[in-house]
N, C-alpha and C positions, 0 to 999 in steps of 0.2 A: 504493500500500500504506500509506504514511504517512497519507494522507487517510482511509483506511478505519479505521485504528487510532485516529485522532483522533476520528472520528465515534463509534466504539464507546466510547471513553473518555468522551466528552460524554454519551452515553446512560446509561452506568453512573453517572456523577456526578449526572445529573438524577434518575435513579431513586432513588439513595441519598438525595439531598436531599428528594425528595418523601415517601419513606417515613419518614425521621426527623422531618420536620416534623409528620406525623400522629402519630407516637409521642410526641413532646413534648407535643402537645395532650392525648393520652390519659393521660399521667402524672398529670394532675389528677383522674383518676377511678380511683384505685387501691385502693378498698375491696375486700376479699377476698369472693368469692361462691362458694358451693358447693364449697369446698376444705377437706378434712379435715386437710391437712398443716399443721404449724407452720412458718411462714416467719420467717426472721430479721427481716425488715422489719416484722413484726407488733409488734415491740418499740417502734417509733418513733412519735412524735407524727405526726399526719396531715400537717402542713406540712413537717416534717423529712423524712418519707418521700417526699413529692412532690419536695422539693429533691434528695434522693439519686437518685431515678429520673431526674430531668432532668439532673443532673450526669453520671450514668453514660451516658445517651443521647448527650449532647454529646461526651463523651470518646470513646465508641465511634465516633461519626460522624467525629470527627477522625482516629482511627486508620485507619478504612476509607478515608477520602478520601485520606489521605497514601499509603496502600498502592496505591490505584488509580492514582495519579500515577507510580508506579514502572514502569519499562519491563518488568521481569520480575516483576511482582507475584504471578503465580500460583506460579512456582517459589520465590519468596521466602516465600510463605505455606506452601508445602510443607516447606521447609527450616527455617524459623524461626517457624512458626506458634505453637507453644507458648510460646516466649519472648516473642513479640509480645503474645499473650493475657495472659500473666502481667504484662507491663509495663502493659497497659491496665487490669488490675485494680488494680495499684499506683497508677497515676495517678488513677483514680477514687476510691480510698481517700484519697489525699492531698488531692485537690480537696475532697472532702466534709468531712474533718476540719479542713482549713484554714478552710473557711467557718464551721464550728461554733465553732472556737477563736478565730478572728479573726487568726491569724498562721500563717506557713508551717509545715506539718507534713511531716516526711519519714519514710517507712516503710522499714524494712530489708527488702530484697527476700527474703532467705533466711528471715527470720522469717515473712513473709507466705506464702512457699512451703510452710512446714512446717504451716500451718493445715490442719486436716482438711477444711474446706469447700473450700479452694483445691485440695487434692489431688483432691477429688471432681470438681470441674468441669474440672480439667486433664486428668483421665482421659477426659473427654468432649469434649476440645478440637475434635476433628474435626467431630462433628455439631453442636456448640454454637457454635463460633467460625469454623471454616474453611468449612464448607458454605454458610452465609449469604453469606460474602464471594464465594465462587465463583459463586453464583447471581446476584449483582449484576452480574457480568461476563457470564455466559451462563446464562440460565434453564434451558437444556437440557444443562448440563454433565454429564459422564458420572458423576461421583461422586454427584451428586444422584439420578440415575436408579438407580444401584447401591443406594442406601439406600432410596429411597421407591417405586420401580417395583415392581409395576404399579398401585399405588393412585394414585400421582401420576406423570404422564408428564413434566411439566416444572414448574418453580417459578413459579407465578403471583405477581403482585405482592402479593396478599393473603397468600399463603403465606410469601413472604419476610418480610413484615411480622410475621407470627406468629413466625417463627424469631428475628427480632430482638427482639421483645417478650420472648421467653423468655430470650434472652441477657442483656438488660438487667436483668431480674428476678434472674437467677442471679448476675450480678456484684454487684448491690446486696445480695443475701443474703450473699454472700461478704464484702463490706465490713463489714456490720453484725456478722457472726459474728467477724471479726477484731477489731473494736472492742470487742465484748462480752467477749472473752477477755483483751484486753490493756489496756483503758482503763476498764473498769467499776468499778475500785476507786476511781476519782476521783468522789466523790459529785456534785460540781458538773457533771461531764460527764453523769451520769445525769439530773440535774435539767433539763439543757438539752435533751436529745434524746429521752428515754424517755417513754412514756405514763405518766400519773399513777398507774395501778394498779401499775406496776412500780417505783415508788419504794419500796414495801414490800420489804424484803430477802427476806422469805419468798416473795412472788409472783415476784420477780426470779429467785431461785434455782430455784424450781419451773419457770419458763419455760426457764432455761438448761439444767437437767437434762433436760427434755422434748426440747429442741432437740438436745442432744448425743446422747441416746438415739436419736432419729429419724434423725439424720445417720449414726450408726454402722449402724443397720438398713439405711439406704439404701446405704451404701458397701459393706457386707459381704454383704448378703442381697438387697435389692430390686433393685439394679443388675444383678447376675448373672441374677436371674430375668427381668428385663426384656430383657436381651440374649438370653437363651435363648428367650424367647417372641416375639422380634421386635417389641417395642413400646417406646414412648418417651413420657414424660410432658412435656407442653408447657404452660408458663404463658403465657397471652395476656392482653393489656390490651384492654379494650373501654370504651366510654363508660359502660357499665353496671357496670363493675368489673373485678376480676382473677379469671380462671378458670383451672382446670387441665383439660387435655384429654389423653386417651391416644390416640396415633396409631400407625400401622404404621411400623416402621423396621427394615430388614434390617442388622443389625450382627454377623452371624455370625463375621466374621473377628476381632472383638474378644473373642469367647469364648475363642479360642486363647491370648490374652494373660493370661487370668486365672490366678492362683496363690494358694496358701495358703487362707484361709477363703472368699473368693469362689469359688474352684474347688471347694472342698468343698461349697458350696451347690448348685452344678450337679450334682455327683456324687450328692448326697442326692436331688435331684429325679429324676435318672435311675433310681436304685434304687427310689424310690417308684413311678415310672411302671411299671417292670418288675414290681415286686411286685404292684401293682394289677392289671396285665394277667393275671398268673398266678392271682391270687385270683379274678378274674372267670371265667377258664377253669375253675378248680376248682369254683366255685359252679355254673357251667353244667353240668358233668359230674355233680355231685352231684344237682342238681335234675332232670337227665334220668334218672338212675338211680332217684330217688324216684318220678318220674312213671311210669316203666316198671313199678316194683313195684306202685304203686297201680292202674294200668290193667290189668296182666296177672295177676299172682298174686292180689292182693286182689280184683280184679274177678271172676276165675274162682271164688274162694271164695264170694263173695257170690252168684254165679250158682248154684252148687251148693246152697247153703243155701236159696235161693229155690225152686229146683226141688224140693228135698225137702219144703218147706212145701206146695207145690202138689200134689205126689203124696199127701201126708198128708191134704189136704182132699178128695181124690177118693175115699178109702176110706170 
């Protein structure tokens, strides 16, 4: 039994190493393609963005590798997955800022946790952080099938890689968003990492306002709609650039956890669907009545008139 577990661990670690080595290579091709959404990382210079994606990938690989070495890694992820995820975000943020500043930077965990972007991705911790880890252990794990079946029967290596692409991009977005809110007042910091067009205060404020607006739309409206429609937006890295893909994901149990404005969004959708169906029925009945009127009453009237005309011509 111990030998089987050791073999399974070796396979998981090899799979993890292979996937992350490919992802690290792809981080050098991070130009956004065909994606209408504003991403936090769009704010960064190209070389800085590549550094951030690489730093995040390395930190995530270390986190997963350390977890795989635990005897009870699956139960540990179930119990403490959100805390581990938050710590991974914090470590990635500190590693990135330390490299940019040149000396050790420490981030307050509670301040990071209160960031809206952090709240947003922590809400999706299961599909975003936990499921990719479970699939590294077992590609046919039940939680994967619960979410993606019947479109996907098991997690292929390329699909696991896509899930990890998405996770790395989301963590990187979270890091930049936190830095944008808490460190952008330091002009030297902006000069170091932001693209030249955002050195203008007007352009920077416009970008921040657009990003904040989009994030709130995503948190309060778009996420509930996606949950209700069983879909999930996935960011993937390719050698041709960064893309956004919409895939099927059954997350119906998360709908029951919604409250306040997100729950109101679902209620509005249900009311709209109900009203639309009733209007369709009413339109069908009205059109049916109009057709009956035209074909029977009006048709008979026209027939009588025509018959009268014919009789008049005969005289």
